N, C-alpha and C positions, 0 to 999 in steps of 0.2 A: 131697165126701168120701162114700164109700159105707159101708155098715154094717160090712163086713169091716175097713176101716181104722179105723172108730170103735171097734171092739171091741179093737183092739190098743193103744189109748191107755189108760194107767192111769187108775183112777177119779178120782184127785185132779186130773188134767188134763182131765177130761171137761167142764169148764166151757168152752163154745165160745169164750168171749171170750179165754181163755188160749191156746187151740190156734191156732197160726199156720198159715195156709193156704199151700201151696206156690205161689210166684210162677211165673207162666207165663213161659217164656223168649220174649223178643221175637225175632220173625223178622227176619233181616237182609234189607233190600231189595236186590234184584239191580240192579246198575248196567246201564243200557241201553247197548247197543253202538251206537256212532255208525255210521250208514250212509254209505257212500261208493260212488259208482258212476255209471254213465251214466244209468240210469233216474231216479235221484234228481235229477241235474242237469237232465234233461229236464223233470221234474215242477216243479222250481223255476222253470225258464224259463217254463213254461206259466202258473204261478201269477203270476209277475211281469207277464207279458203281459196276463193277465186283469185284474190290479190297475190297470195302466196304462189299459186300455180303459175300466174302470169310472170312473176318475178323469176321463178325457176326456169321457165321457158326462155326468158330473155337472157338469163345467165348462160344457158346451154348454147343459145345462138351466138353469144359473144365468144364462147369457148371455141365453137366451130370456126368462127371467123379468124381467131388467133391461130388455130391449127392449120387452116387453109381449106381450100375447096375440096381436097381429096376426101375428107371425111363425109361431106355431104354427098359426094359422088358415090362413095361406097355405100352409104345408107340408101340412096336411091336405087342402086343396083340390087341391094339386098331386098328392098321392098318389091322391086320388079320380079325378082326370083320367087319370092314368097307368093306373089299374085299368080305367077305362072303355075306354080305348084298347086295352088288352090284350084285353079281352072282345070288343070289336068285331073285332079282328084274328082272334081265335079263331073267331068266328062266320063271318067271311068265308072262312076256311080250310075250315071245315066245309061251307059252301055249295058251294065249289069242288069239294071231294071228292065231294059228293053229285051234283053236275052231271056230273062225270067218270064216276062210276059209272053214272048213267042213260044217258049216251052209249054207254058200253061195252055195256050191256044191249041198247040199241036196235040196235047193230051186230050183236050176236049173233043177235038176232031176225031181222034182215034176211038174214043168212047162213043 
């Protein structure tokens, strides 16, 4: 309550305990519109797929725990082997490319 309003109250009612404050009107909450459409359906589908994948992954992890650490160790070893093989292949390819390049340069020099 500002001073202007306070001055308009008669002296007898100036005891603040007696003066009632105006209650604030409660704002009505707007109802959210339900969305319907293709995008929503696609999003839902994606979410469901993700959930399914997560569940599957968790089940696999539980199985591995039941079987013991050996399976994870084997898997890691296999992964390492695969990585090594890939690296070797890449190196071989690089070597081949280098060799080809050198041969082409030699041919150019001869000509």
